C-alpha positions as CSV (number, residue, x, y, z in Angstrom):
1,M,-0.1,0.0,-0.1
2,S,1.5,3.2,-1.3
3,K,1.6,6.3,1.6
4,R,-0.4,9.1,1.7
5,I,1.8,12.3,2.9
6,S,0.4,15.2,5.1
7,I,2.3,17.6,7.9
8,G,0.4,19.1,10.7
9,T,-0.4,22.7,10.3
10,W,0.4,23.1,13.8
11,A,4.0,24.2,12.6
12,F,2.9,27.0,11.0
13,V,1.5,28.8,13.9
14,F,4.0,27.8,16.9
15,N,7.3,29.8,16.9
16,Q,7.0,31.5,13.8
17,K,7.6,35.0,13.1
18,K,4.1,35.3,11.3
19,P,1.3,32.3,11.4
20,I,1.0,31.2,8.0
21,E,-3.2,31.7,6.8
22,F,-4.8,28.5,6.8
23,H,-5.7,28.8,2.8
24,E,-2.4,29.7,2.0
25,I,-0.9,26.3,3.6
26,V,-3.3,24.4,2.2
27,A,-2.2,25.7,-1.3
28,G,1.5,25.7,-0.9
29,L,0.8,22.1,0.1
30,K,-0.7,21.2,-3.2
31,E,2.2,23.1,-5.0
32,L,4.8,21.0,-3.1
33,G,3.0,17.2,-3.9
34,F,1.5,16.9,-0.4
35,D,-1.8,14.2,-0.3
36,G,-3.3,16.3,2.3
37,L,-2.8,18.1,5.5
38,E,-3.4,17.0,9.6
39,L,-5.9,20.1,11.1
40,G,-4.4,21.7,14.4
41,G,-7.7,23.1,15.3
42,F,-6.5,26.4,16.9
43,G,-5.1,29.7,16.6
44,I,-5.8,31.2,13.2
45,H,-6.6,28.2,11.5
46,P,-10.0,26.8,11.5
47,N,-11.3,25.3,15.1
48,P,-14.6,24.7,16.8
49,T,-14.4,27.8,18.7
50,T,-14.4,30.1,15.8
51,A,-17.0,28.1,13.7
52,D,-19.0,28.7,16.4
53,V,-18.5,32.6,17.0
54,A,-18.9,33.2,13.2
55,A,-21.9,31.1,12.9
56,S,-23.7,33.2,16.0
57,W,-23.9,36.0,14.1
58,H,-26.3,34.8,11.5
59,K,-30.0,34.3,11.5
60,D,-30.0,30.5,11.3
61,P,-26.5,29.5,13.3
62,A,-26.9,25.9,12.7
63,A,-26.9,26.1,9.2
64,A,-24.3,28.7,9.1
65,R,-22.2,26.5,10.6
66,R,-22.6,23.4,8.3
67,D,-22.0,26.2,5.3
68,L,-18.5,27.3,7.1
69,C,-17.7,23.6,7.4
70,A,-18.0,22.4,4.3
71,A,-16.0,25.6,3.0
72,I,-13.5,24.8,5.0
73,R,-13.5,21.4,4.3
74,D,-13.5,22.6,0.4
75,T,-10.6,24.2,1.1
76,W,-8.8,20.7,0.7
77,E,-10.9,18.9,-1.1
78,S,-11.3,21.3,-4.1
79,R,-7.4,20.8,-4.6
80,G,-8.3,16.8,-4.6
81,M,-6.6,16.7,-0.9
82,G,-7.5,15.5,2.2
83,C,-7.3,15.8,5.8
84,S,-5.7,13.1,7.5
85,G,-6.6,14.0,11.6
86,L,-7.7,16.7,13.8
87,A,-5.4,17.9,16.5
88,A,-7.6,18.9,19.4
89,D,-7.2,22.0,21.5
90,L,-7.6,20.2,24.9
91,W,-4.3,22.0,26.6
92,S,-7.0,24.4,28.7
93,E,-8.4,21.3,30.6
94,R,-7.1,19.2,33.3
95,L,-7.3,15.5,32.9
96,I,-5.7,14.3,35.8
97,T,-6.1,17.0,38.3
98,A,-9.4,18.4,38.0
99,K,-12.2,17.4,40.4
100,D,-14.4,15.7,37.9
101,D,-14.1,15.3,33.6
102,K,-16.9,17.0,32.5
103,S,-15.1,20.3,31.4
104,Y,-12.7,17.9,29.5
105,L,-15.5,15.6,27.9
106,S,-17.2,18.8,26.6
107,C,-14.4,20.2,25.2
108,F,-13.6,16.8,23.9
109,R,-17.0,16.3,22.2
110,K,-17.0,19.8,20.6
111,N,-14.0,18.6,18.9
112,L,-15.2,15.4,18.3
113,Q,-18.1,17.3,16.4
114,F,-15.8,19.8,14.7
115,A,-14.2,16.4,13.3
116,V,-17.5,15.2,12.0
117,D,-18.4,18.1,10.3
118,L,-15.0,18.4,8.3
119,G,-15.3,14.5,7.3
120,I,-12.3,14.0,9.9
121,N,-12.3,10.6,11.3
122,V,-8.9,11.0,13.5
123,I,-8.8,13.1,16.7
124,R,-5.8,13.2,18.3
125,V,-5.5,13.7,22.3
126,D,-2.6,13.7,25.2
127,T,-2.9,13.7,28.7
128,T,-3.0,17.4,28.8
129,E,-0.9,18.3,32.0
130,P,2.9,17.9,32.8
131,P,4.6,14.9,34.4
132,N,5.4,16.3,37.5
133,V,1.8,15.8,38.5
134,L,2.7,12.1,39.0
135,G,6.0,12.8,40.8
136,K,8.9,14.7,41.2
137,V,10.8,15.2,37.7
138,P,14.6,15.0,38.4
139,G,16.2,18.3,37.8
140,E,12.6,20.4,38.1
141,K,10.8,22.3,40.9
142,P,7.8,21.0,42.2
143,L,4.3,22.3,40.4
144,K,3.1,25.0,42.4
145,D,-0.6,25.2,40.8
146,R,-1.6,21.4,41.1
147,P,-1.1,18.6,43.5
148,V,0.7,15.1,43.1
149,V,-1.7,12.3,42.2
150,E,-0.7,8.8,43.2
151,Y,0.0,7.0,40.2
152,Q,-3.1,4.5,40.5
153,A,-5.8,7.2,40.8
154,A,-4.5,9.1,37.6
155,L,-4.2,6.2,35.6
156,K,-8.2,5.4,36.7
157,R,-8.9,8.6,35.7
158,V,-7.0,8.9,32.3
159,A,-8.4,5.7,31.5
160,H,-12.0,5.9,32.6
161,T,-12.2,9.6,30.5
162,W,-10.7,8.2,27.7
163,R,-12.8,4.5,28.0
164,R,-15.8,6.9,26.9
165,C,-14.3,9.2,24.6
166,A,-13.1,6.3,22.8
167,Q,-16.8,4.7,22.1
168,E,-18.2,8.0,21.7
169,A,-15.7,8.6,18.7
170,A,-16.8,5.2,17.9
171,D,-20.3,6.0,17.3
172,A,-19.1,9.0,15.6
173,G,-17.0,7.1,13.1
174,V,-13.5,8.7,14.3
175,R,-10.6,6.9,15.6
176,V,-9.0,8.2,18.7
177,V,-5.0,8.4,18.7
178,W,-3.3,9.4,22.1
179,E,0.0,11.3,21.7
180,F,2.6,10.2,24.2
181,E,5.7,12.4,24.5
182,P,7.9,13.5,27.4
183,G,5.8,16.8,28.2
184,F,3.1,15.3,29.7
185,A,2.3,12.7,32.1
186,F,2.4,8.9,31.2
187,N,5.5,9.5,29.4
188,K,7.1,5.9,30.4
189,P,7.5,3.2,28.2
190,S,5.6,1.1,30.8
191,D,3.3,3.5,31.2
192,I,2.0,3.8,27.3
193,F,1.2,-0.1,28.0
194,R,-0.9,0.4,31.3
195,V,-2.9,3.3,29.7
196,L,-3.5,1.4,26.7
197,D,-4.5,-1.7,28.9
198,A,-6.6,0.5,31.1
199,V,-8.9,2.0,28.7
200,K,-9.1,-1.2,26.9
201,H,-10.8,0.0,23.6
202,D,-10.7,-1.3,20.0
203,N,-11.1,2.5,19.2
204,F,-8.1,3.8,21.2
205,M,-4.7,3.9,19.7
206,V,-1.8,5.6,19.6
207,M,-0.1,8.2,17.6
208,F,3.8,6.9,17.1
209,D,5.8,9.7,16.8
210,T,9.5,9.2,15.9
211,C,10.7,11.9,17.7
212,H,8.5,11.6,21.0
213,A,9.4,7.8,20.6
214,N,12.9,8.6,20.8
215,M,12.9,10.9,24.0
216,V,10.6,8.1,26.0
217,A,12.1,4.7,24.8
218,V,15.9,5.9,24.6
219,H,16.7,9.1,26.3
220,G,13.9,8.8,29.1
221,A,13.4,12.4,29.2
222,R,11.4,13.8,32.2
223,Q,10.5,10.7,33.3
224,P,9.2,11.4,37.2
225,G,11.2,9.0,39.5
226,K,13.4,6.4,38.1
227,K,14.4,6.5,34.4
228,E,13.0,3.8,32.3
229,T,14.2,3.2,28.5
230,L,14.1,0.3,26.2
231,P,16.9,-1.7,25.1
232,G,15.8,-2.1,21.6
233,G,15.0,2.1,21.6
234,I,12.5,2.7,18.7
235,R,12.9,-0.4,17.5
236,E,11.3,-2.4,20.3
237,L,8.8,0.0,21.2
238,A,7.4,0.1,17.7
239,E,7.3,-3.9,17.9
240,R,5.5,-3.9,21.4
241,L,2.7,-1.4,19.9
242,N,1.8,-3.9,16.8
243,G,-1.6,-3.3,16.5
244,K,-2.1,-0.6,18.5
245,I,-0.7,2.7,16.1
246,G,-3.2,4.5,15.1
247,R,-1.2,7.3,13.0
248,V,2.2,7.3,12.4
249,H,4.2,10.8,12.5
250,L,7.8,10.9,11.0
251,I,10.6,13.4,12.0
252,D,13.9,13.3,13.0
253,S,15.0,14.0,16.8
254,D,18.4,15.5,18.1
255,G,17.9,13.8,21.5
256,T,17.2,17.8,23.3
257,L,13.9,19.0,24.9
258,N,12.9,22.4,23.2
259,E,11.7,25.7,25.4
260,H,8.3,24.2,25.7
261,G,9.6,20.7,27.7
262,T,8.8,18.3,24.7
263,S,10.8,16.9,22.2
264,T,12.6,18.9,19.5
265,H,11.6,18.1,16.1
266,P,14.3,19.0,13.6
267,P,14.1,18.4,10.0
268,F,15.1,15.1,8.6
269,G,18.7,15.3,8.3
270,L,19.2,17.8,10.8
271,G,18.9,15.2,14.0
272,K,20.5,11.9,14.8
273,L,18.1,9.1,13.9
274,K,18.7,6.1,12.3
275,F,15.6,5.2,10.3
276,D,16.7,2.1,8.9
277,E,16.9,0.5,12.2
278,F,13.5,1.4,13.2
279,M,11.3,1.6,10.1
280,P,11.0,-1.8,9.3
281,A,9.5,-2.9,12.8
282,L,7.5,0.4,12.4
283,A,5.7,-0.3,9.1
284,A,5.2,-3.8,10.1
285,A,3.4,-2.6,13.1
286,G,0.4,-1.7,10.9
287,C,-2.0,1.1,11.0
288,P,-5.5,1.3,10.1
289,D,-5.0,3.5,6.9
290,D,-2.3,4.9,4.4
291,W,-0.9,8.3,6.0
292,W,1.9,9.3,7.2
293,T,2.3,12.8,8.4
294,I,5.4,15.2,8.8
295,D,5.7,16.8,12.5
296,L,7.5,20.5,12.6
297,C,5.8,21.3,15.4
298,F,8.0,24.5,16.8
299,W,10.3,24.3,14.4
300,P,11.1,27.8,13.6
301,D,10.4,29.3,9.7
302,A,8.9,25.8,9.4
303,W,7.8,26.7,6.1
304,K,11.4,26.9,4.9
305,A,12.2,23.6,6.0
306,T,8.7,21.7,4.7
307,K,10.3,20.5,1.0
308,R,13.2,19.3,2.7
309,C,10.8,17.1,4.8
310,K,8.5,16.3,2.3
311,Q,11.4,14.9,0.1
312,G,12.6,12.8,3.2
313,I,9.4,11.4,3.9
314,D,9.1,10.5,0.3
315,K,12.4,8.5,0.4
316,L,11.2,6.6,3.7
317,A,7.6,5.7,2.0
318,A,9.7,4.6,-1.4
319,K,11.4,1.9,0.9
320,Y,9.1,1.3,3.3
321,G,6.0,2.5,2.6
């Protein structure tokens, strides 16, 4: 199966001198030969909040919202492109330390409906809170604005909420993928397996970002308590997640964290990953669809690096796709 290639639009919002307008991104990606995009539903780009606000000014808000979503979808479909997923803006929510999950679920449902309205069948989530909520991270100061939560209690809370999200999304025909990374809680290899086992829902899978996989499985970055890595690194993590990967993000890694406390995402060739060592295992691990996505999150002047990344991922697709 040949791979369709997309890139996350958030790359053109964060850490840029000036965020790039959505319609400009889509047109530019078409020129570079991309098959589609992965929508970051926040900032100046299409998102459920701005859609609701814009529609509220009309006599018939519901009809206006449908028309607006149809116009957004037409931005890529009119160019023969697709949308591989929605990165939902859930970061104002506290999945672990809030008194209940009502606010989180409300926000998730708003984003889920937005995905459905745009014909997007994959939605990304994360644990929304730093790893320090599960205990002291070596070299970091304790959090002042939220409590430390006992591990099993936190796991139970996350699993209960995400199981509900997975079922509601399944009913809507949308797959839920969790992006594990060093900047958020449950960032050890064993945590990934525990969360999957605890949620225990066929519609809940992981997003496998090669950069985050490196920082989690090889470097053990920002892990509370004792550091945990895997002898086989990224390859072993991919092998152990066979059948559990719902989205693949490909990008290099230089083994560092950025100013936001998560993995640095350098363009292909500017990092240290040896893709030939783990790509066979990642390809063999399977995925429900044929999308591969470039993630240039927080990379300065991302548009300049996009052409280089497209060439890099095309080579990987030709070899392993």
